[in-house]
Backbone bond lengths (Angstrom), bond angles and torsions (degrees), N, CA, C in turn:
res aa  C-N    CA-C-N  psi(-1)  N-CA   C-N-CA  omega(-1)  CA-C   N-CA-C  phi
1 M - - - 1.431 - - 1.561 111.79 -
2 I 1.345 117.71 136.45 1.425 126.05 -177.46 1.577 110.38 -65.45
3 D 1.349 120.29 129.50 1.381 121.80 -174.91 1.594 111.41 -56.41
4 E 1.217 111.55 143.98 1.617 115.66 -175.43 1.584 112.54 -58.34
5 K 1.249 117.48 -32.30 1.411 122.19 -179.58 1.468 117.72 -63.93
6 Y 1.335 110.74 -18.02 1.483 119.45 -178.40 1.498 113.34 -105.15
7 T 1.388 117.86 10.05 1.380 122.71 -167.74 1.515 109.23 -75.23
8 E 1.344 117.72 -35.79 1.441 115.99 -179.81 1.529 112.59 -65.58
9 L 1.366 111.65 -36.33 1.476 119.01 -176.93 1.476 109.67 -67.24
10 V 1.399 116.13 -45.79 1.495 118.69 178.16 1.464 111.95 -65.29
11 T 1.283 118.10 -40.83 1.600 122.62 179.24 1.613 107.20 -57.40
12 A 1.249 114.50 -40.12 1.431 117.32 -174.16 1.623 110.76 -73.99
13 Y 1.352 113.23 -34.38 1.441 118.02 172.29 1.474 112.49 -64.77
14 L 1.373 121.75 -42.02 1.363 125.72 -177.21 1.598 109.20 -66.54
15 D 1.272 113.66 -36.12 1.480 119.76 -179.71 1.541 114.24 -81.31
16 G 1.370 112.21 -6.66 1.387 116.40 -176.68 1.497 118.57 67.52
17 T 1.420 117.07 29.88 1.403 124.12 -178.20 1.525 114.49 -106.68
18 L 1.315 120.28 9.98 1.433 126.21 -173.02 1.473 108.74 -59.92
19 D 1.345 121.39 132.20 1.525 116.40 167.11 1.515 103.87 -95.35
20 E 1.418 113.65 -176.36 1.396 116.41 -173.13 1.504 119.43 -64.38
21 Q 1.268 112.80 -34.67 1.441 120.34 -178.85 1.553 106.37 -67.84
22 Q 1.404 118.56 -47.66 1.407 121.86 178.49 1.507 108.76 -60.30
23 K 1.260 124.15 -42.58 1.440 128.02 -177.91 1.624 109.56 -62.93
24 T 1.304 114.54 -44.95 1.542 117.24 169.88 1.475 113.34 -51.27
25 R 1.363 113.88 -52.79 1.498 119.83 -177.62 1.482 112.93 -56.98
26 L 1.470 111.67 -43.55 1.569 115.11 -176.71 1.509 106.99 -65.83
27 D 1.303 120.80 -44.90 1.513 122.26 -178.27 1.600 107.12 -60.72
28 E 1.199 115.69 -36.09 1.515 118.02 178.62 1.459 112.96 -65.67
29 Y 1.457 114.38 -44.34 1.471 115.98 -179.63 1.523 109.14 -73.47
30 L 1.269 122.28 -30.90 1.501 121.15 177.69 1.506 107.47 -71.43
31 E 1.277 123.56 -32.27 1.441 121.42 -177.35 1.513 105.27 -77.07
32 K 1.259 127.73 -34.06 1.326 128.31 -174.84 1.771 109.50 -82.77
33 G 1.272 108.14 -15.75 1.592 113.19 -178.45 1.471 109.90 86.70
34 L 1.329 119.42 11.87 1.433 117.66 174.93 1.509 113.23 -67.11
35 I 1.381 113.78 -36.17 1.423 118.44 176.18 1.490 103.14 -113.41
36 N 1.391 114.24 125.56 1.387 126.29 175.87 1.508 114.99 -63.27
37 R 1.408 117.04 105.74 1.459 128.21 -174.93 1.538 104.46 -51.42
38 D 1.359 118.13 -56.54 1.429 123.23 -173.30 1.495 112.43 -59.01
39 E 1.365 119.07 -39.56 1.473 120.22 178.17 1.467 109.41 -66.81
40 L 1.387 120.76 -40.16 1.439 125.80 177.13 1.512 112.05 -59.88
41 N 1.389 114.79 -39.92 1.451 120.78 179.21 1.541 110.97 -69.49
42 R 1.202 116.01 -36.56 1.524 124.25 178.78 1.456 108.17 -62.50
43 M 1.419 121.73 -42.45 1.374 118.67 -179.09 1.629 113.33 -68.87
44 V 1.337 108.62 -36.40 1.520 117.00 179.88 1.630 104.72 -63.58
45 Q 1.326 117.71 -44.29 1.469 121.61 -176.42 1.507 109.74 -63.65
46 L 1.350 114.07 -39.67 1.627 120.99 178.29 1.584 105.08 -53.87
47 Q 1.306 116.54 -53.96 1.481 122.53 -177.24 1.514 114.09 -57.95
48 H 1.444 112.37 -39.84 1.506 113.76 178.62 1.553 111.48 -75.75
49 Q 1.278 114.83 -32.40 1.534 116.59 -176.92 1.559 102.25 -67.55
50 M 1.226 124.72 -37.00 1.493 124.43 -176.85 1.548 108.86 -61.77
51 Q 1.348 113.62 -33.90 1.437 120.65 -179.63 1.550 118.86 -80.95
52 E 1.465 107.27 -26.87 1.445 109.65 178.49 1.589 121.62 -101.41
53 V 1.422 113.19 2.56 1.348 119.16 179.84 1.550 114.22 -56.98
54 T 1.281 120.91 122.06 1.422 120.85 -177.96 1.531 108.10 -125.03
55 V 1.356 119.03 162.18 1.426 121.69 178.55 1.639 102.21 -101.58
56 P 1.298 118.16 123.57 1.462 127.51 -179.83 1.426 110.29 -60.03
57 E 1.370 121.39 142.76 1.410 131.67 166.74 1.483 114.56 -76.79
58 P 1.422 119.74 135.62 1.488 120.54 -179.93 1.481 108.38 -64.40
59 S 1.294 124.00 141.90 1.404 130.88 -171.86 1.575 108.58 -70.21
60 S 1.308 119.14 140.06 1.367 126.60 -178.59 1.456 110.57 -75.49
61 L 1.345 118.50 -12.10 1.520 125.27 171.94 1.443 111.10 -61.32
62 M 1.511 117.51 -36.89 1.376 118.99 -169.46 1.555 108.17 -66.72
63 Q 1.332 112.96 -42.76 1.509 117.01 -177.99 1.532 111.75 -65.15
64 S 1.436 117.54 -45.59 1.561 118.13 -177.66 1.435 108.57 -69.21
65 G 1.280 126.24 -30.94 1.334 129.60 179.65 1.504 112.75 -63.36
66 F 1.288 114.22 -43.72 1.411 123.15 177.25 1.534 113.90 -60.81
67 Y 1.284 115.97 -46.15 1.393 120.01 -179.42 1.563 111.27 -73.60
68 D 1.285 122.21 -31.25 1.341 126.80 172.86 1.525 111.23 -55.99
69 Q 1.338 115.49 -47.66 1.416 120.09 178.45 1.570 113.78 -60.96
70 L 1.328 112.95 -39.95 1.556 118.56 178.27 1.518 105.36 -61.35
71 E 1.355 123.41 -50.02 1.362 123.77 -178.23 1.514 114.66 -57.90
72 S 1.338 114.19 -43.98 1.483 117.35 170.05 1.601 118.23 -52.67
73 F 1.203 109.27 -42.39 1.648 113.57 174.23 1.476 107.55 -63.69
74 K 1.240 116.17 -47.01 1.618 115.56 -177.13 1.512 111.16 -60.40
75 R 1.383 117.22 -39.73 1.478 118.73 -175.94 1.567 107.74 -66.59
76 E 1.359 121.88 -37.58 1.449 124.22 177.53 1.407 112.20 -66.66
77 T 1.251 126.41 -25.10 1.448 126.28 -178.82 1.429 109.68 -85.08
78 T 1.427 121.39 -18.74 1.575 119.92 -176.37 1.532 110.67 -115.42
79 K 1.374 119.78 11.65 1.495 121.63 -173.02 1.610 113.10 -75.36
80 Q 1.368 115.81 -10.61 1.560 120.38 176.77 1.484 103.16 -121.10
81 S 1.373 117.12 134.96 1.367 119.40 177.60 1.512 119.64 -79.73
82 V 1.301 113.88 -29.93 1.430 122.53 178.17 1.508 115.13 -126.73
83 P 1.398 117.07 66.92 1.415 114.77 -177.97 1.462 117.16 -72.34
84 G 1.420 114.45 161.95 1.398 122.16 -175.06 1.486 109.10 -76.78
85 W 1.342 120.13 179.45 1.402 123.20 178.09 1.490 112.27 -61.91
86 M 1.397 114.84 -39.72 1.505 119.43 -176.95 1.504 109.32 -70.64
87 E 1.325 116.47 -41.79 1.430 117.25 176.02 1.607 112.10 -65.36
88 K 1.335 116.74 -33.47 1.370 114.78 173.85 1.551 115.57 -62.08
89 W 1.313 111.57 -43.94 1.529 119.99 175.66 1.570 109.74 -56.79
90 N 1.304 117.69 -46.19 1.526 123.95 173.95 1.506 110.93 -56.26
91 I 1.250 115.39 -47.01 1.447 118.94 -178.33 1.568 112.77 -66.96
92 L 1.342 113.11 -33.10 1.520 120.39 -178.14 1.611 101.41 -71.96
93 K 1.300 122.85 -43.24 1.429 122.46 179.27 1.570 111.25 -59.70
94 R 1.364 108.37 -45.56 1.570 108.83 -178.68 1.420 107.21 -63.64
95 Q 1.280 123.76 -45.21 1.556 120.42 174.72 1.462 120.59 -55.17
96 L 1.388 108.33 -34.22 1.427 114.95 177.81 1.666 107.13 -70.67
97 M 1.251 116.62 -31.20 1.408 120.49 -173.91 1.586 110.18 -83.21
98 L 1.299 118.95 -21.77 1.502 118.83 -176.61 1.480 110.53 -62.08
99 P 1.252 128.99 -44.64 1.442 124.54 179.77 1.599 109.82 -60.49
100 R 1.400 112.19 -37.88 1.431 109.20 179.09 1.489 113.88 -69.01
101 L 1.401 113.66 -38.30 1.443 116.89 176.66 1.555 110.90 -60.35
102 A 1.291 116.17 -48.74 1.429 119.41 175.25 1.484 116.41 -54.57
103 M 1.248 116.97 -40.48 1.524 125.06 177.09 1.562 104.57 -62.94
104 G 1.300 113.67 -53.24 1.502 118.49 179.16 1.404 116.78 -47.85
105 L 1.499 112.49 -52.25 1.445 112.96 -179.39 1.504 115.96 -72.80
106 A 1.317 115.22 -27.23 1.489 115.68 173.64 1.504 112.05 -68.10
107 V 1.374 121.73 -33.54 1.467 122.88 177.97 1.645 104.28 -69.55
108 L 1.291 114.54 -38.25 1.541 117.76 -174.50 1.606 109.38 -65.36
109 M 1.512 109.88 -38.41 1.384 112.29 -180.00 1.514 113.12 -72.42
110 I 1.417 116.06 -38.62 1.454 117.42 171.54 1.493 116.01 -54.68
111 G 1.489 112.40 -46.62 1.386 119.93 177.85 1.564 117.35 -54.49
112 I 1.362 110.44 -38.39 1.568 119.69 -179.06 1.588 104.85 -66.83
113 V 1.360 117.09 -52.44 1.444 121.19 -177.21 1.554 108.23 -57.35
114 I 1.348 120.82 -43.67 1.466 123.11 -171.65 1.590 100.11 -67.84
115 G 1.347 118.61 -44.00 1.369 120.69 -177.91 1.536 116.41 -58.63
116 V 1.396 113.94 -45.93 1.375 115.06 168.95 1.507 119.68 -56.70
117 L 1.383 117.13 -43.74 1.445 120.40 178.30 1.408 109.66 -68.36
118 F 1.300 121.72 -37.20 1.459 121.26 -176.19 1.552 111.04 -68.79
119 N 1.352 119.92 -38.27 1.405 127.27 174.49 1.514 110.32 -62.19
120 T 1.309 114.26 -46.52 1.512 119.42 -178.13 1.559 108.82 -66.18
121 N 1.260 115.53 -35.90 1.404 115.19 175.41 1.487 116.54 -66.87
122 L 1.381 116.67 -39.66 1.484 122.02 177.20 1.523 105.59 -65.58
123 R 1.274 124.60 -39.89 1.523 122.13 -178.42 1.638 102.35 -65.08
124 Y 1.246 118.33 -48.84 1.483 120.86 179.20 1.550 113.12 -47.77
125 K 1.449 107.91 -51.97 1.456 108.77 -177.95 1.504 115.87 -65.90
126 K 1.379 114.67 -31.81 1.482 121.04 179.99 1.439 104.73 -64.68
127 Q 1.334 119.93 -46.95 1.516 120.92 -174.77 1.561 111.30 -67.43
128 L 1.310 115.56 -37.68 1.372 119.83 175.16 1.533 113.00 -65.81
129 N 1.276 119.41 -36.52 1.437 122.96 179.18 1.474 108.92 -67.60
130 N 1.375 115.38 -46.03 1.445 120.02 -179.75 1.553 114.89 -59.36
131 L 1.462 108.90 -38.83 1.438 115.03 179.42 1.566 109.98 -71.23
132 S 1.167 115.71 -35.48 1.507 118.50 179.21 1.468 113.35 -70.85
133 Q 1.291 115.89 -30.98 1.572 122.52 172.24 1.547 107.41 -63.72
134 E 1.320 111.10 -48.16 1.525 113.41 -174.51 1.539 112.14 -65.98
135 V 1.376 116.16 -35.91 1.452 122.20 175.78 1.558 108.89 -62.16
136 T 1.293 115.19 -50.15 1.443 118.35 -173.36 1.555 107.88 -67.71
137 S 1.369 123.28 -35.43 1.346 121.05 178.51 1.497 110.99 -70.18
138 M 1.311 119.11 -37.99 1.463 118.20 175.52 1.534 111.33 -65.23
139 R 1.312 117.44 -43.05 1.510 116.84 179.08 1.491 106.50 -58.65
140 S 1.340 122.89 -45.33 1.401 126.38 -175.02 1.615 112.07 -53.92
141 M 1.418 109.81 -51.43 1.474 120.29 -178.08 1.602 106.34 -63.49
142 M 1.303 116.25 -36.36 1.564 120.45 -179.21 1.457 107.06 -60.02
143 V 1.491 110.86 -53.82 1.496 113.01 -179.13 1.517 118.72 -55.52
144 V 1.188 117.30 -43.66 1.467 127.40 -179.18 1.542 108.66 -61.58
145 N 1.388 112.80 -46.29 1.386 114.62 176.25 1.412 120.09 -70.20
146 M 1.368 120.66 -35.89 1.411 125.46 -179.05 1.636 110.68 -71.51
147 L 1.289 117.69 -29.31 1.462 128.42 -170.61 1.576 101.20 -69.18
148 N 1.285 119.20 -18.82 1.497 123.38 -174.83 1.548 111.79 -96.71
149 Q 1.409 113.08 -5.17 1.436 116.82 -175.34 1.564 113.15 -71.54
150 P 1.266 116.16 147.22 1.420 119.32 178.29 1.536 115.98 -67.81
151 S 1.280 123.10 -21.62 1.425 129.89 -179.02 1.516 108.59 -85.69
152 S 1.393 112.37 122.38 1.458 119.80 -175.74 1.655 108.91 -64.83
153 F 1.356 115.17 -33.36 1.417 121.11 167.80 1.467 119.20 -48.81
154 E 1.365 112.99 -47.94 1.444 122.61 179.74 1.515 109.01 -63.22
155 R 1.375 118.25 -44.49 1.367 124.09 -174.24 1.489 108.82 -66.95
156 L 1.369 116.76 -42.20 1.353 121.30 -177.65 1.653 107.09 -66.80
157 K 1.212 116.47 -38.58 1.444 119.27 179.08 1.531 108.97 -67.06
158 A 1.363 123.73 -37.62 1.386 130.08 173.40 1.623 110.18 -52.39
159 V 1.337 107.82 -50.66 1.635 114.09 -179.22 1.448 107.92 -61.75
160 N 1.332 121.99 -38.64 1.451 122.27 179.33 1.536 113.61 -65.58
161 I 1.295 112.91 -37.29 1.429 120.11 -176.52 1.491 108.82 -69.30
162 S 1.390 117.12 -40.27 1.422 123.96 -179.57 1.661 108.65 -61.11
163 S 1.226 118.42 -24.86 1.482 124.19 -177.94 1.546 105.66 -67.76
164 T 1.260 122.95 -27.23 1.424 124.60 179.65 1.471 116.52 -85.84
165 I 1.327 115.12 -3.04 1.486 117.87 175.60 1.468 110.72 -89.89
166 D 1.391 118.91 121.32 1.312 121.86 -173.56 1.533 114.51 -76.85
167 H 1.341 115.33 -38.71 1.458 117.75 176.57 1.543 112.62 -121.00
168 T 1.227 117.10 85.52 1.455 122.08 -175.45 1.498 114.21 -73.25
169 D 1.371 122.16 138.48 1.376 123.47 -175.70 1.580 109.14 -88.16
170 D 1.262 118.21 176.68 1.526 123.27 -177.45 1.433 114.25 -59.11
171 K 1.421 114.40 -36.43 1.498 119.20 175.51 1.474 116.36 -55.24
172 V 1.290 110.85 -41.84 1.543 117.58 -173.40 1.578 104.80 -77.09
173 I 1.193 116.62 -44.44 1.637 119.54 175.39 1.430 112.32 -54.22
174 D 1.457 115.10 -46.35 1.494 119.06 179.63 1.435 108.89 -60.03
175 A 1.411 114.00 -49.10 1.435 111.56 -179.79 1.470 124.27 -62.18
176 L 1.323 110.24 -26.26 1.559 118.36 176.69 1.471 110.08 -74.09
177 L 1.330 112.02 -40.62 1.579 116.82 177.32 1.540 112.55 -65.69
178 K 1.330 111.32 -36.67 1.520 112.35 175.54 1.518 113.05 -65.67
179 T 1.282 111.89 -40.65 1.498 119.92 177.67 1.653 111.53 -57.77
180 L 1.386 109.90 -49.48 1.574 118.12 173.66 1.468 113.66 -50.02
181 N 1.303 118.53 -46.09 1.478 122.34 -175.24 1.457 113.99 -84.36
182 N 1.377 120.39 -19.53 1.455 119.04 -167.24 1.537 115.37 -127.42
183 D 1.308 113.74 -17.84 1.552 119.35 -174.49 1.517 105.19 -63.67
184 P 1.341 115.75 132.11 1.502 122.13 178.10 1.511 113.89 -75.55
185 N 1.335 114.08 -13.55 1.549 116.71 -171.99 1.568 103.24 -101.84
186 V 1.395 116.08 125.75 1.425 123.03 -179.41 1.406 112.82 -65.19
187 N 1.363 124.49 -35.98 1.342 126.15 -178.21 1.573 109.32 -69.68
188 V 1.227 120.40 -36.64 1.384 119.39 177.88 1.519 111.88 -64.99
189 R 1.373 116.09 -40.56 1.487 124.21 178.28 1.470 107.92 -60.94
190 L 1.380 119.10 -46.19 1.422 127.74 178.42 1.525 111.27 -53.47
191 A 1.304 117.04 -51.63 1.472 123.68 -178.26 1.520 113.97 -65.12
192 T 1.357 107.86 -33.28 1.516 116.50 178.35 1.482 111.26 -65.94
193 I 1.269 116.61 -37.28 1.491 121.75 -178.86 1.582 105.97 -66.59
194 D 1.361 118.84 -46.61 1.534 117.26 -178.84 1.472 107.43 -61.09
195 V 1.318 124.80 -35.44 1.499 124.05 -173.97 1.426 103.91 -71.21
196 L 1.391 119.68 -47.03 1.561 121.25 -175.71 1.606 111.10 -62.12
197 V 1.342 111.72 -37.01 1.488 115.06 173.79 1.456 113.84 -54.96
198 Q 1.346 117.61 -42.04 1.508 125.02 -176.41 1.479 105.21 -66.57
199 H 1.311 121.97 -28.88 1.514 123.57 172.96 1.477 113.62 -99.67
200 G 1.277 112.64 38.75 1.495 116.62 -177.93 1.409 113.97 -72.14
201 S 1.282 119.66 -16.46 1.528 121.28 177.12 1.639 107.25 -74.11
202 N 1.259 117.01 -14.46 1.474 120.84 178.41 1.420 110.40 -82.61
203 P 1.484 120.43 115.36 1.452 117.76 -174.29 1.482 114.50 -58.04
204 K 1.255 118.50 -36.01 1.511 120.58 -177.32 1.547 111.49 -62.33
205 A 1.446 111.21 -44.72 1.450 114.61 179.27 1.572 112.18 -65.10
206 R 1.254 117.01 -46.25 1.459 125.34 175.71 1.661 112.52 -51.01
207 A 1.352 110.91 -58.47 1.394 118.89 179.55 1.574 113.97 -61.86
208 G 1.333 119.24 -30.84 1.391 123.19 175.32 1.386 113.84 -69.10
209 L 1.354 117.40 -41.93 1.452 124.61 174.72 1.645 117.81 -57.03
210 V 1.431 107.26 -36.99 1.470 115.64 179.37 1.508 104.51 -72.11
211 R 1.300 124.00 -46.04 1.484 125.15 -171.71 1.474 107.26 -67.27
212 S 1.224 114.63 -28.47 1.590 118.00 -178.38 1.511 120.97 -72.32
213 I 1.450 111.38 -12.23 1.448 114.85 -178.95 1.486 113.01 -59.28
214 T 1.446 117.43 -46.86 1.477 117.92 -173.89 1.586 108.61 -83.46
215 H 1.299 121.58 4.33 1.480 120.99 178.95 1.431 107.01 -95.47
216 Q 1.325 120.73 -10.65 1.549 119.26 -172.10 1.503 111.95 -92.72
217 T 1.257 114.82 145.76 1.576 122.67 -178.12 1.453 106.86 -116.68
218 S 1.310 124.67 -23.25 1.520 125.72 177.77 1.423 110.73 -72.22
219 P 1.349 118.14 130.58 1.428 117.95 179.51 1.636 110.63 -70.15
220 L 1.189 116.89 -26.96 1.410 118.77 -179.14 1.454 108.34 -71.22
221 V 1.281 117.05 -44.86 1.558 121.02 -178.59 1.499 107.34 -67.34
222 Q 1.289 118.57 -34.56 1.573 124.72 -176.20 1.541 106.08 -65.71
223 A 1.352 113.91 -44.58 1.491 121.80 -177.32 1.582 109.63 -68.25
224 T 1.218 116.87 -40.42 1.412 126.20 177.21 1.555 110.64 -57.34
225 L 1.327 112.28 -49.74 1.431 118.72 -176.86 1.497 113.13 -65.80
226 A 1.331 116.84 -29.45 1.500 125.16 -179.50 1.538 100.42 -70.44
227 D 1.319 115.87 -43.85 1.593 109.80 -177.21 1.427 112.78 -74.46
228 A 1.368 118.29 -20.13 1.476 120.41 176.22 1.466 113.23 -67.50
229 M 1.469 114.06 -38.76 1.414 117.38 -179.22 1.583 109.83 -66.14
230 V 1.265 111.59 -37.39 1.494 112.85 178.12 1.619 112.17 -62.58
231 A 1.362 109.84 -38.32 1.470 117.62 -173.72 1.582 103.59 -68.90
232 L 1.332 117.45 -39.07 1.508 116.70 -179.06 1.568 109.70 -85.65
233 Q 1.253 119.07 -6.61 1.458 120.89 -177.40 1.469 110.76 55.31
234 D 1.368 116.56 42.46 1.468 121.89 -178.63 1.413 109.49 -91.68
235 T 1.401 120.52 99.75 1.462 124.11 178.27 1.407 113.91 -70.20
236 S 1.346 119.32 -17.90 1.534 121.14 175.27 1.500 115.84 -64.10
237 S 1.372 115.57 -16.96 1.430 120.03 -178.20 1.521 110.17 -83.75
238 I 1.167 122.02 -5.60 1.512 121.33 -178.93 1.452 112.80 -62.54
239 K 1.439 120.58 -39.01 1.333 127.74 177.09 1.617 108.38 -56.93
240 E 1.302 114.67 -53.87 1.388 119.33 178.72 1.553 120.01 -62.80
241 L 1.353 105.98 -33.76 1.614 108.67 177.87 1.642 105.32 -71.19
242 R 1.277 120.13 -47.63 1.315 124.06 175.07 1.591 118.57 -51.59
243 E 1.317 111.69 -34.11 1.521 123.33 171.78 1.544 109.21 -64.04
244 L 1.384 109.80 -43.69 1.495 113.26 -175.01 1.542 107.03 -66.74
245 L 1.397 120.49 -34.58 1.463 121.80 -173.48 1.586 107.69 -68.78
246 K 1.220 122.44 -12.83 1.443 123.58 179.87 1.476 111.14 -72.63
247 R 1.314 116.33 -15.60 1.586 118.09 -170.98 1.505 101.31 -74.57
248 K 1.361 113.26 137.33 1.463 126.23 177.51 1.511 112.24 -73.65
249 D 1.298 117.51 -30.33 1.367 122.82 -175.28 1.594 108.18 -91.82
250 L 1.191 120.29 3.18 1.604 121.55 -178.12 1.475 111.58 -58.66
251 N 1.351 116.41 131.26 1.461 117.99 175.31 1.437 117.91 -66.54
252 Q 1.379 122.29 134.36 1.443 129.07 -165.23 1.564 108.92 -59.15
253 T 1.295 118.20 -34.81 1.477 123.46 -177.57 1.484 103.24 -69.10
254 V 1.285 118.04 -42.58 1.459 122.68 -178.10 1.508 111.00 -60.07
255 K 1.448 111.86 -44.82 1.437 116.95 -179.06 1.514 114.28 -65.35
256 N 1.262 118.06 -34.32 1.410 123.05 169.19 1.536 118.95 -56.54
257 K 1.378 105.62 -46.01 1.440 117.76 -179.98 1.490 111.38 -69.30
258 I 1.358 118.32 -35.90 1.522 113.38 172.92 1.389 113.97 -72.58
259 H 1.344 123.51 -39.89 1.473 125.44 172.73 1.485 111.31 -49.79
260 T 1.306 117.15 -42.28 1.466 121.75 -178.69 1.541 109.71 -69.95
261 S 1.233 115.35 -44.60 1.532 119.44 179.87 1.567 111.71 -62.90
262 I 1.352 115.90 -41.17 1.544 119.55 177.43 1.529 108.00 -58.99
263 T 1.359 117.23 -49.22 1.393 124.28 176.96 1.522 113.27 -48.64
264 K 1.276 118.10 -51.68 1.440 127.49 -179.55 1.567 109.84 -60.65
265 L 1.261 114.81 -35.46 1.471 124.21 -172.44 1.509 110.89 -80.15
266 L 1.371 119.70 -28.85 1.462 122.75 -178.79 1.531 114.35 -71.02
């Protein structure tokens, strides 16, 4: 697996958005072995394979072979000009069997075609699933890395990227909760609340939001968390909200918001 700190560079390479400086860095990392060239090539091949997967055409030999066998049966039934009554009976049986044979061969041919298409579809789904997992893993690594950047713009960008991940792992949830409780930028924290509410079905995300209530000092963040608890209908947050009400320096508007939220949760 490619190291997390190179994820942003590798993602740009796969997207074809590398600038000259990034290209130079990538070449240097590849030369030094810091980025595994085989792993990078495998990611590129996966993308190409997804674009090149085609459904194979049934072989023309299947149809010609079927008709050759039919002609062979016909020749056997007509090779004697004056057959006896037993031979007539055998010919009649063969003629009666021909439609069954034709139907059997047709069913066999259809089964083979369906089998080929089914196996191809399974391979396609497997490749798609592998590529999806790779992309999700890369996005997760990128989010965790960017949330630690000194630039608030980069951190906000990381929060937005995390909102596109359907199934976030514990590392991403932990990183988002850490951002919610410690990030100095109010806008970043507000965006983080929105993303964590999206993952409200995740017990760790939900519990982290509740615990964060008494950690916040910004009135805007406090009020947003109160709304979030109502949106999640999390009654366990009532205790934390009441604890927040005990602060003497609490903004009056926030007090009113919290009282309203508690009423809606009861």
